C-alpha positions as CSV (number, residue, x, y, z in Angstrom):
1,M,0.0,0.0,0.0
2,A,1.3,3.4,-1.0
3,E,2.2,5.7,1.9
4,L,0.0,8.7,2.4
5,P,1.4,12.1,1.5
6,K,3.0,14.1,4.3
7,V,1.5,17.3,5.8
8,H,3.6,20.0,7.5
9,L,2.1,22.1,10.3
10,T,3.2,24.0,13.4
11,I,1.9,23.1,16.9
12,D,2.9,25.4,19.7
13,N,5.9,26.8,17.7
14,K,7.1,23.3,17.0
15,E,7.3,22.1,13.3
16,V,5.6,18.8,12.8
17,E,5.4,16.4,9.9
18,V,2.6,13.8,9.8
19,Q,0.7,11.7,7.3
20,K,-2.4,13.2,5.6
21,G,-5.6,12.2,7.4
22,T,-4.0,12.6,10.9
23,T,-6.0,14.6,13.4
24,I,-4.6,17.5,15.3
25,L,-4.7,15.4,18.5
26,Q,-2.7,12.6,17.0
27,A,-0.2,15.0,15.5
28,A,0.3,16.7,18.8
29,R,0.8,13.4,20.6
30,Q,3.3,12.3,18.0
31,A,5.2,15.6,18.9
32,N,4.9,14.9,22.6
33,I,2.5,17.8,23.1
34,D,-0.3,17.0,25.5
35,I,-3.9,18.0,24.8
36,P,-6.4,17.0,27.5
37,T,-9.3,14.7,26.5
38,L,-12.3,13.0,28.1
39,C,-14.5,11.4,25.5
40,Y,-11.6,10.3,23.2
41,L,-10.6,6.6,23.1
42,K,-8.2,5.7,20.4
43,E,-9.7,3.7,17.6
44,I,-12.9,3.4,19.6
45,N,-14.5,6.8,20.3
46,A,-13.5,10.0,18.5
47,I,-16.7,12.1,18.5
48,G,-15.6,15.5,19.8
49,D,-18.4,15.6,22.3
50,C,-16.7,16.7,25.5
51,R,-14.8,19.6,23.8
52,M,-11.9,19.4,26.3
53,C,-9.5,18.9,23.4
54,I,-10.2,22.2,21.7
55,T,-7.3,24.2,20.1
56,E,-6.9,27.5,18.3
57,V,-6.0,27.4,14.6
58,E,-4.6,30.6,13.2
59,G,-6.9,32.3,10.6
60,R,-10.0,30.5,11.8
61,K,-12.9,31.6,13.9
62,G,-13.8,29.6,17.0
63,F,-12.0,26.5,18.2
64,A,-11.0,23.3,16.5
65,T,-11.9,20.1,18.2
66,S,-8.6,18.3,17.9
67,C,-9.8,14.7,18.1
68,I,-11.8,15.0,14.9
69,Q,-10.2,17.9,13.0
70,Q,-7.7,16.7,10.4
71,V,-4.4,18.5,9.9
72,E,-3.9,20.7,6.8
73,E,-0.7,21.9,5.1
74,G,0.7,25.0,6.8
75,M,-1.7,24.9,9.7
76,V,-0.6,26.8,12.8
77,V,-2.1,25.4,16.0
78,H,-2.0,26.7,19.6
79,T,-3.0,24.1,22.2
80,H,-2.7,26.3,25.4
81,S,-3.3,29.9,24.5
82,P,-5.1,32.0,27.1
83,A,-8.4,31.7,25.2
84,V,-8.1,27.9,25.0
85,I,-7.2,27.5,28.7
86,E,-10.2,29.7,29.7
87,A,-12.6,27.8,27.4
88,R,-11.4,24.5,28.7
89,K,-12.0,25.6,32.3
90,M,-15.5,26.8,31.4
91,I,-16.2,23.4,29.7
92,L,-14.9,21.5,32.8
93,D,-17.0,23.8,35.0
94,L,-20.1,23.0,33.1
95,I,-19.4,19.2,33.2
96,L,-18.8,19.4,37.0
97,S,-22.0,21.4,37.5
98,N,-24.1,18.4,36.6
99,H,-21.9,15.8,38.3
100,H,-22.3,14.3,41.8
101,R,-19.0,15.3,43.3
102,D,-18.8,12.7,46.1
103,C,-15.2,12.0,45.2
104,L,-14.0,10.8,48.6
105,T,-16.5,7.9,48.6
106,C,-16.3,7.0,44.9
107,T,-14.5,3.8,43.8
108,R,-12.6,5.8,41.2
109,N,-11.2,8.3,43.7
110,G,-7.6,8.8,42.7
111,N,-8.1,7.1,39.4
112,C,-10.7,9.3,37.7
113,E,-9.9,11.2,34.5
114,L,-12.4,13.9,35.4
115,Q,-10.9,14.4,38.8
116,A,-7.4,14.5,37.3
117,L,-8.5,17.3,35.0
118,A,-10.1,19.2,37.8
119,V,-6.7,19.1,39.6
120,K,-4.8,20.0,36.5
121,F,-7.0,23.1,35.9
122,N,-6.9,24.1,39.5
123,V,-10.7,23.9,39.9
124,Q,-11.5,25.1,43.5
125,S,-15.1,25.9,43.0
126,V,-17.9,25.4,40.5
127,R,-19.3,28.7,39.0
128,Y,-22.4,27.3,37.3
129,E,-24.2,25.6,40.1
130,G,-27.8,24.8,39.2
131,A,-30.2,22.0,38.6
132,K,-28.7,18.5,38.5
133,N,-30.1,15.4,36.8
134,E,-31.1,12.8,39.3
135,H,-30.9,9.2,38.0
136,K,-31.7,6.0,39.8
137,I,-28.8,3.7,40.6
138,D,-29.1,0.4,38.8
139,D,-27.6,-2.3,41.1
140,S,-29.9,-5.2,40.1
141,S,-27.3,-7.2,38.2
142,P,-24.8,-9.4,40.1
143,S,-21.9,-7.8,38.3
144,I,-22.3,-4.2,37.3
145,V,-23.6,-1.1,39.1
146,R,-24.7,1.9,36.9
147,D,-24.6,5.3,38.7
148,F,-25.3,7.8,35.9
149,N,-25.3,10.6,38.4
150,K,-21.6,10.5,37.7
151,C,-21.9,10.1,33.9
152,I,-20.4,12.8,31.8
153,L,-22.0,11.6,28.5
154,C,-18.6,10.8,26.9
155,R,-20.1,7.7,25.2
156,R,-16.9,5.7,25.6
157,C,-18.9,2.9,27.2
158,V,-21.4,3.0,24.4
159,S,-18.7,2.8,21.7
160,T,-16.9,0.0,23.4
161,C,-20.1,-2.0,23.8
162,K,-21.1,-1.4,20.2
163,K,-17.9,-1.3,18.2
164,V,-15.6,-3.6,20.2
165,Q,-18.0,-6.1,21.8
166,K,-20.8,-5.6,19.2
167,V,-23.4,-6.2,21.9
168,G,-25.1,-2.8,22.0
169,A,-26.6,-3.1,25.5
170,I,-26.4,0.6,26.2
171,D,-26.8,3.8,24.2
172,A,-27.6,7.5,24.5
173,V,-31.3,8.3,25.0
174,N,-33.3,11.5,25.3
175,R,-32.2,15.0,24.3
176,G,-30.8,18.1,25.9
177,F,-30.6,18.3,29.7
178,T,-32.3,15.0,30.1
179,S,-29.9,13.1,27.8
180,C,-28.3,10.1,29.5
181,I,-26.8,6.6,28.8
182,S,-29.3,3.8,29.3
183,T,-30.7,0.5,28.1
184,V,-33.8,-0.5,26.2
185,G,-36.7,0.9,28.1
186,D,-34.3,2.1,30.8
187,H,-34.4,-1.4,32.3
188,S,-31.6,-2.9,34.5
189,L,-28.5,-4.3,32.8
190,N,-29.7,-7.6,34.4
191,D,-32.7,-7.6,32.2
192,V,-31.2,-6.7,28.8
193,N,-28.6,-8.2,26.5
194,C,-25.6,-7.2,28.7
195,T,-23.0,-10.0,29.0
196,F,-21.4,-8.5,32.2
197,C,-18.0,-8.5,30.4
198,G,-17.2,-5.2,32.1
199,Q,-15.4,-3.6,29.2
200,C,-17.7,-0.6,29.7
201,I,-16.2,-0.2,33.2
202,Q,-12.7,-0.3,31.7
203,A,-13.7,2.5,29.2
204,C,-15.5,4.7,31.7
205,P,-13.4,7.8,32.8
206,T,-15.4,8.3,36.0
207,G,-17.3,6.2,38.6
208,A,-20.5,6.0,36.5
209,L,-19.9,2.2,36.0
210,H,-18.2,-0.1,38.5
211,E,-18.3,-3.7,39.7
212,K,-20.8,-4.8,42.4
213,D,-18.8,-4.8,45.6
214,S,-18.4,-8.1,47.4
215,T,-15.8,-7.0,50.0
216,E,-18.2,-6.5,52.9
217,V,-19.5,-10.1,52.7
218,V,-16.0,-11.4,52.6
219,W,-14.9,-9.3,55.6
220,E,-18.0,-10.6,57.4
221,K,-17.0,-14.2,56.8
222,L,-13.3,-13.5,57.7
223,R,-14.6,-12.2,61.1
224,D,-16.9,-15.3,61.6
225,P,-15.1,-17.9,63.7
226,E,-17.6,-20.6,62.5
227,S,-16.6,-20.1,58.9
228,Y,-13.7,-21.8,57.2
229,V,-12.8,-19.2,54.5
230,I,-10.7,-20.4,51.5
231,V,-9.5,-18.0,48.8
232,Q,-8.3,-19.0,45.3
233,T,-6.7,-16.6,42.8
234,A,-6.9,-16.7,39.0
235,P,-3.8,-16.6,36.9
236,A,-4.3,-13.1,35.5
237,V,-4.7,-11.5,38.9
238,R,-1.0,-12.0,39.8
239,V,0.3,-10.0,36.8
240,A,-2.0,-7.0,37.4
241,L,-2.5,-6.6,41.2
242,G,0.8,-4.8,41.7
243,E,-0.4,-2.0,39.4
244,E,-2.9,-1.0,42.1
245,F,0.1,-0.3,44.4
246,G,2.2,1.7,41.9
247,M,4.3,-1.3,40.6
248,P,5.1,-1.5,36.8
249,I,2.5,-2.9,34.5
250,G,2.9,-6.6,34.2
251,T,4.8,-7.2,37.4
252,N,4.4,-10.8,38.6
253,V,3.4,-10.4,42.3
254,T,2.4,-14.0,43.1
255,G,4.4,-14.2,46.3
256,K,3.3,-10.8,47.7
257,M,-0.3,-11.6,46.7
258,V,-0.3,-14.8,48.7
259,A,1.3,-13.1,51.7
260,A,-1.3,-10.3,51.6
261,L,-4.1,-12.9,51.5
262,Q,-2.6,-14.7,54.5
263,R,-2.4,-11.4,56.3
264,L,-6.1,-10.7,55.6
265,G,-6.9,-13.9,57.6
266,F,-8.0,-16.5,55.0
267,D,-7.8,-20.0,56.4
268,K,-6.2,-21.3,53.2
269,V,-4.8,-19.6,50.1
270,F,-5.0,-21.8,47.0
271,D,-4.3,-21.3,43.3
272,T,-7.1,-21.4,40.7
273,N,-4.3,-22.6,38.3
274,T,-4.8,-26.0,39.9
275,G,-8.5,-25.8,38.9
276,A,-7.3,-24.9,35.4
277,D,-5.3,-28.1,35.2
278,F,-8.5,-30.0,36.0
279,T,-10.3,-28.0,33.3
280,I,-7.7,-29.2,30.7
281,M,-8.0,-32.8,31.8
282,E,-11.8,-32.7,31.5
283,E,-12.0,-30.5,28.4
284,G,-9.2,-32.4,26.7
285,T,-10.9,-35.7,27.4
286,E,-14.1,-34.3,26.1
287,F,-12.4,-33.0,23.0
288,I,-10.7,-36.3,22.2
289,K,-14.0,-38.2,22.5
290,R,-15.8,-35.7,20.2
291,L,-12.9,-35.9,17.7
292,Q,-13.0,-39.7,17.6
293,V,-16.7,-39.8,16.8
294,N,-16.9,-36.5,14.9
295,D,-19.7,-35.3,17.2
296,H,-20.7,-31.7,17.9
297,L,-17.6,-30.3,16.3
298,P,-16.2,-27.7,16.6
299,M,-16.0,-27.9,20.4
300,I,-16.0,-24.4,21.9
301,T,-14.4,-23.5,25.3
302,S,-16.7,-22.6,28.1
303,C,-14.5,-21.0,30.8
304,S,-15.4,-17.4,30.0
305,P,-18.8,-16.6,31.6
306,G,-19.4,-13.4,29.6
307,W,-19.0,-15.5,26.4
308,V,-21.3,-18.2,27.8
309,R,-24.0,-15.7,28.5
310,Y,-23.5,-14.2,25.0
311,I,-23.9,-17.5,23.2
312,E,-27.0,-18.4,25.4
313,M,-28.6,-15.2,24.3
314,N,-27.4,-14.9,20.7
315,Y,-26.7,-18.4,19.4
316,P,-28.7,-20.8,21.5
317,E,-29.0,-23.2,18.5
318,N,-25.3,-23.8,18.8
319,L,-25.1,-24.5,22.5
320,Q,-24.3,-28.2,21.8
321,H,-20.9,-27.0,20.6
322,L,-19.9,-25.7,24.0
323,S,-17.7,-27.8,26.2
324,S,-19.7,-29.0,29.2
325,C,-16.8,-28.2,31.5
326,K,-17.3,-25.7,34.3
327,S,-14.7,-22.8,34.4
328,P,-11.6,-23.5,36.5
329,H,-12.6,-21.6,39.7
330,E,-16.0,-23.4,39.7
331,M,-14.3,-26.8,39.3
332,F,-11.9,-25.9,42.1
333,G,-14.8,-24.8,44.3
334,A,-16.6,-28.1,43.8
335,L,-13.5,-30.0,44.7
336,L,-12.8,-27.9,47.8
337,K,-16.3,-28.6,49.1
338,T,-16.1,-32.4,48.4
339,Y,-12.6,-33.9,48.2
340,Y,-10.8,-31.3,50.4
341,A,-13.6,-31.1,52.9
342,S,-13.6,-34.8,53.3
343,K,-9.8,-35.0,53.6
344,Q,-9.7,-32.3,56.2
345,K,-12.9,-33.5,58.0
346,I,-14.6,-30.1,57.6
347,N,-18.4,-29.7,57.2
348,P,-18.8,-28.4,53.6
349,E,-21.6,-26.1,54.8
350,K,-18.9,-24.2,56.9
351,I,-16.6,-23.7,53.9
352,F,-16.8,-20.3,52.3
353,V,-15.0,-20.2,49.0
354,V,-13.8,-16.8,47.7
355,S,-12.5,-16.5,44.1
356,V,-10.3,-13.5,43.2
357,M,-10.8,-13.0,39.5
358,P,-9.9,-10.5,36.7
359,C,-13.5,-10.9,35.5
360,I,-16.8,-9.4,36.8
361,A,-18.9,-11.8,34.8
362,K,-17.6,-14.4,37.3
363,K,-19.9,-12.7,39.9
364,F,-22.8,-13.6,37.6
365,E,-21.5,-17.1,37.0
366,R,-21.0,-18.0,40.6
367,Q,-24.7,-17.5,41.4
368,R,-26.1,-19.6,38.5
369,E,-28.2,-22.5,39.8
370,E,-26.1,-24.8,37.6
371,M,-23.1,-24.1,39.8
372,K,-24.5,-25.9,42.8
373,D,-23.6,-29.4,44.1
374,N,-25.6,-30.9,47.0
375,G,-27.4,-27.7,47.5
376,L,-24.2,-25.7,48.0
377,Y,-22.8,-23.2,45.5
378,D,-19.3,-24.2,44.3
379,V,-18.1,-20.6,45.0
380,D,-19.6,-18.2,47.5
381,A,-18.1,-14.9,46.6
382,V,-16.1,-13.3,43.8
383,L,-13.7,-10.4,44.2
384,T,-12.1,-8.6,41.3
385,T,-8.5,-7.7,41.3
386,R,-9.5,-4.1,42.2
387,E,-11.6,-5.3,45.1
388,L,-8.7,-7.3,46.5
389,A,-6.5,-4.3,46.2
390,R,-9.0,-2.2,48.2
391,M,-9.2,-4.9,50.9
392,I,-5.4,-4.9,51.2
393,K,-5.3,-1.1,51.5
394,Q,-8.2,-1.2,54.0
395,A,-6.2,-3.6,56.2
396,N,-3.2,-1.2,56.0
397,I,-0.9,-3.8,54.6
398,E,2.2,-2.4,52.9
399,F,1.9,-4.6,49.8
400,V,5.2,-3.6,48.1
401,E,7.1,-4.4,51.3
402,L,5.7,-7.9,51.8
403,E,8.0,-10.9,51.8
404,D,7.0,-13.5,49.2
405,E,5.0,-16.5,50.5
406,V,3.8,-19.6,48.7
407,F,0.3,-21.1,48.1
408,D,-0.9,-23.6,50.7
409,D,-0.7,-27.4,50.2
410,P,-2.1,-29.6,49.0
411,M,-4.3,-27.6,46.6
412,G,-1.7,-25.0,45.6
413,E,0.3,-26.9,43.0
414,A,-0.2,-26.0,39.4
415,T,1.5,-26.2,36.0
416,G,2.8,-23.6,33.5
417,A,0.0,-24.7,31.2
418,A,-2.6,-23.5,33.7
419,A,-0.8,-20.1,34.1
420,I,-1.3,-19.2,30.4
421,F,-5.1,-19.6,30.8
422,G,-5.0,-15.8,31.5
423,V,-4.0,-14.8,27.9
424,T,-5.9,-15.2,24.7
425,G,-4.9,-18.5,23.1
426,G,-3.7,-19.9,26.5
427,V,-6.6,-22.3,26.9
428,A,-6.1,-23.7,23.4
429,E,-2.4,-24.1,23.9
430,A,-2.7,-25.7,27.3
431,A,-5.3,-28.1,25.9
432,L,-3.3,-28.9,22.7
433,R,-0.2,-29.7,24.8
434,S,-2.0,-32.4,26.9
435,V,-4.2,-33.7,24.1
436,S,-1.2,-34.2,21.8
437,E,0.7,-36.2,24.4
438,I,-2.3,-38.3,25.5
439,V,-3.3,-39.1,21.9
440,T,0.2,-39.9,20.6
441,G,1.6,-41.3,23.8
442,K,4.8,-39.4,23.0
443,P,6.4,-36.4,24.6
444,L,6.1,-33.1,22.7
445,E,9.1,-32.1,20.7
446,K,8.2,-28.5,21.1
447,I,5.9,-27.5,24.0
448,E,5.0,-24.0,22.8
449,F,2.2,-23.6,20.2
450,E,3.2,-20.2,18.7
451,E,0.4,-20.4,16.2
452,V,-2.2,-19.5,18.9
453,R,-0.2,-16.8,20.6
454,G,-0.3,-13.1,20.2
455,Q,-2.7,-10.2,20.6
456,K,-4.6,-10.6,17.3
457,G,-8.4,-10.7,17.9
458,I,-8.8,-13.8,15.7
459,K,-6.0,-16.4,15.2
460,R,-6.4,-19.5,13.0
461,A,-4.1,-22.5,13.1
462,T,-3.8,-26.1,11.9
463,I,-2.2,-28.4,14.4
464,K,-0.9,-31.9,13.8
465,I,-1.9,-34.3,16.5
466,G,-0.6,-37.8,15.6
467,D,-2.0,-38.6,12.2
468,Q,-4.8,-36.0,12.4
469,E,-4.8,-32.4,11.5
470,V,-6.8,-30.2,14.0
471,K,-8.1,-26.9,12.8
472,A,-8.3,-24.4,15.6
473,V,-9.4,-20.8,16.0
474,V,-8.9,-18.4,18.9
475,A,-11.1,-15.3,19.3
476,S,-11.0,-12.7,22.0
477,G,-13.6,-10.0,22.4
478,L,-17.2,-10.6,21.7
479,G,-17.1,-8.7,18.4
480,N,-14.6,-11.3,17.2
481,A,-16.6,-14.1,18.7
482,K,-19.6,-13.0,16.6
483,T,-17.5,-13.3,13.5
484,I,-16.6,-16.9,14.3
485,M,-20.1,-17.8,15.3
486,E,-21.5,-16.4,12.1
487,E,-19.0,-18.7,10.2
488,I,-20.1,-21.7,12.2
489,K,-23.8,-20.8,11.8
490,S,-23.4,-20.4,8.0
491,G,-21.6,-23.8,7.7
492,K,-18.5,-22.1,6.3
493,A,-16.3,-23.0,9.3
494,D,-14.2,-26.1,9.3
495,Y,-12.8,-26.0,12.8
496,Q,-12.5,-28.7,15.4
497,F,-11.5,-26.6,18.4
498,V,-12.5,-23.0,19.2
499,E,-11.3,-20.9,22.1
500,I,-13.4,-17.8,22.9
501,M,-12.8,-15.2,25.6
502,A,-15.2,-12.4,26.1
503,C,-12.6,-9.7,26.8
504,P,-10.2,-8.5,24.1
505,G,-6.8,-9.9,25.0
506,G,-8.2,-12.5,27.3
507,C,-8.5,-12.5,31.1
508,I,-5.4,-10.2,31.5
509,M,-7.7,-7.4,30.2
510,G,-10.8,-8.5,32.1
511,G,-13.4,-6.1,33.3
512,G,-12.2,-6.5,36.9
513,Q,-8.5,-5.6,36.3
514,P,-6.9,-2.3,37.2
515,I,-8.3,0.5,35.1
516,K,-5.9,2.5,32.9
517,S,-6.6,6.0,31.7
518,S,-7.2,6.6,28.0
519,K,-3.7,8.2,27.7
520,I,-2.0,5.1,29.2
521,R,-4.0,2.8,27.0
522,E,-2.9,4.8,24.0
523,T,0.8,4.9,24.8
524,V,1.4,1.5,26.6
525,N,0.6,-2.0,25.3
526,V,-0.9,-3.1,28.6
527,A,-2.0,-6.5,27.2
528,Q,1.4,-7.3,25.9
529,K,3.2,-6.5,29.2
530,R,0.8,-8.6,31.2
531,S,1.0,-11.4,28.6
532,E,4.7,-11.5,28.7
533,A,4.5,-12.0,32.5
534,M,2.1,-14.9,32.1
535,Y,4.3,-16.7,29.5
536,S,7.3,-16.1,31.8
537,I,5.5,-17.9,34.6
538,D,4.9,-20.8,32.2
539,E,8.5,-20.9,31.0
540,R,9.9,-21.0,34.6
541,S,7.5,-23.7,35.7
542,A,8.9,-27.2,36.6
543,I,5.8,-28.9,35.1
544,R,4.3,-27.4,31.9
545,L,1.7,-30.0,31.1
546,S,-1.6,-30.1,33.0
547,H,-2.0,-33.9,33.0
548,K,1.3,-34.2,34.8
549,N,0.3,-32.2,37.8
550,P,0.9,-34.7,40.7
551,V,-2.0,-33.1,42.8
552,L,-4.4,-33.6,39.9
553,Q,-3.2,-37.2,39.4
554,K,-3.7,-38.0,43.1
555,I,-7.2,-36.6,43.3
556,Y,-8.3,-38.6,40.2
557,K,-6.8,-41.7,41.8
558,E,-8.2,-41.2,45.2
559,F,-11.5,-39.5,44.5
560,L,-12.7,-38.7,41.0
561,G,-11.8,-41.8,39.1
562,E,-11.0,-41.4,35.4
563,P,-11.3,-38.0,33.6
564,G,-14.7,-37.7,32.1
565,G,-16.1,-40.3,34.4
566,H,-19.3,-40.3,36.3
567,L,-18.2,-38.4,39.4
568,A,-16.1,-36.0,37.4
569,H,-19.2,-35.2,35.3
570,E,-21.3,-34.7,38.4
571,L,-18.9,-32.2,40.0
572,L,-16.9,-30.6,37.2
573,H,-19.4,-30.3,34.3
574,T,-22.5,-28.3,33.8
575,H,-25.2,-27.5,31.1
576,Y,-26.4,-24.4,29.4
577,E,-29.8,-23.1,28.2
578,K,-31.3,-20.5,25.9
579,R,-31.4,-17.1,27.7
580,E,-33.8,-14.4,26.6
581,K,-32.0,-11.2,25.6
582,Y,-34.7,-9.0,27.1
583,R,-36.7,-9.8,30.2
584,I,-39.0,-6.8,30.1
């Protein structure tokens, strides 16, 4: 493709050369000149609604909205003239005049883009006090709380839901002063086509959207001497939690995380990666059986609850393609309340299982009726990475100063294959490793499956397993999942194995992970840094194949029997059903 012609302009007395079609905002950032934004989200939302990015262009009347105004040859731009600064302060004042400014009690206090701009522009009072919109708070869903009293109508959540996830659960409604972001008929997110993926929370610059808090119920159980409280942590949490304490993006804080959980008072600290190894054994066994009889292929992974809710609402006719396996933390919860409870002679009714997850859809998943055994939920509470960070801070634990600790035995041993569950392609790679060895009976010559790695939204690969070629596809983000499902629905797809994760980039970029500002998201490849940390854990692991986990082997021998057997199906598998998009 021919390179676009260059355009020369001057920004704040600095000569800049960029490609034709570049916006003033993009040109300024290429020249390391900062222009404040609120509604702008690179490649997702460039609509010029908030007006914070206005600039002056010599020879033109009024202001140019830099996120949508393209550069022109010879253009002279001023980004912080007195007129621009005064206009931005007025815009910010008007936004704040209709905003509930309870910053000290907001979950985004200290990590709010609106708050940061108020500090930057030295806002000490609001000049235009007047009537405020009063919106009801929607907290009916098990995962997401909508508080649009804090909404600034930036529409970043709307664009993310529509363009990235292609769900469209929310949109702008009404006009003028009564304009707001809402759902069909202004119903709860619980009653519309929301999948609880939480990507809207990641996009929101304020506290208008946040996860439903579960910290209080966990604190209550930790204080209860009659409760035996077990915590398990997902693979993606350990490479993101440190960011909440000022550590570099992608730092592996496994040891400090375990130490903090022990300090919080949990009776046992276990690793969800152990549950992931069980998932590979069950899912791999299921895949081999389907492959042998060519039944209900392709088999699609089922460990992402946002994706499961999506297919139940949008492609119920294809539910037979889903693996029947529960997700790793649900499998692990079931084993903790059966095998572990029996071994330790603990009444399962006294065991309270807490899962620390990068995903807010897990809050929805854990309360599904299908996730019960003997009348008890497999998991009793789900905390996001952000919620765990808040608990650690509340307990006044100096996280960065903690000495590393290790997971408790006997349920804390896991493999490198389980660790990469947190990245897109990781489930497929972990499954292919074990399936290849089990089918061929020979050790793998090369353990890494590079074909399914990387940050591309859709990755296709053909893998040789013994004498058979397996066509696999990996999709992350529900927009990409839709592309694959349409291929399957139309009969054009020729896949045997499909991995789908609801969040772009996989669990490392889940809705419950630390929130990054639009500027950081634009300048730092967060997904890549977290992914590199996950693969590093795998590379350093003594055991890198799920089926070789000695704890797993012992539990099958002593308790479950064979993979895919009767008891394994009873405890570790589930079923799905058609779910109405709108319950109104």
